N, C-alpha and C positions, 0 to 999 in steps of 0.2 A: 489776582495779584495779592489780595489781602491774605488768602490762604497761604501762599508761599512766603509772605512776610512773617506770618505767625509761626510757620515751621522754622524759618531762619532764626527768629527770636527765641523760640523754645529749644531749638537744637534737637528736637525729638520728632521722628516721623511716625505719626499714628494714622492709620487708615481711617479711623472714625473722625479724625480732625480734618483730613483733606478731602474726603468724599463729598461733602456738601458743596465745597468750592469748585471742585472738578465738575460736579453735576451741573452747577449753574453755568459754568463756562461752556460745557457741551450743549446745554439747552440754548444758550445765546448763539452758538455757532450754527445749530440747526435752524433757528429762527432766521438768522442772516442768510443762510443758503435758500430757505424757502422764499425769501424776498428776492434775492439776487438772481437766481436761475430763471424764473419767469420774466424778470425785468430784462435780462439779456436777450431772451427770445423776442420779447416785445420790441426792444430797441432795434434788433436786426430786421424785424418785419417792417417796422415803420421807416427805418433808414432806407431799405430797398424800395419801398413804395414812393418815398420822397425823391429818391434818385431817378426812378423811372418817370415820375411825373415831371421832374425838371427836364429830363431829356426830351419828353414829348413837347413841352413848352418851347424848348429851343428849336426843335424841328418846325413847330407851328410858326414861330416868329420868323424863321428864315424863309419859309414858304410865303408868308404874308408880305415880307419885304420884297421878295422876288416878284410876286404878282402885282404889287403896287408899282414896281419898276417897269413892268411890261406894258402898262397902260399908256405910257407916253405922254399923258397929259390929263388923264382922268376924265371926269364927266364934262369938264369945260370943253375939251377938244371934241368930244362927240356931238355937242350941241352946235358946233360950227363957230364958236367964238374963239378967236385966236389972238 
């Protein structure tokens, strides 16, 4: 942005004047992409793992509730105490 402001103020486009600014902007873009792309893959990987684990926990909870409901009274009923 500083480079473009200097060009606007001077009114003259000189390659030697804009090259360092453009170079810095391109390096910042490359650095951003080097961080963003692996982060995206990591996010998708962990998001999928969390979604799968959550689904397994829901199935486990439903099976646990169903088995607890089948007992009819649990350990107390099996001992003969009513």
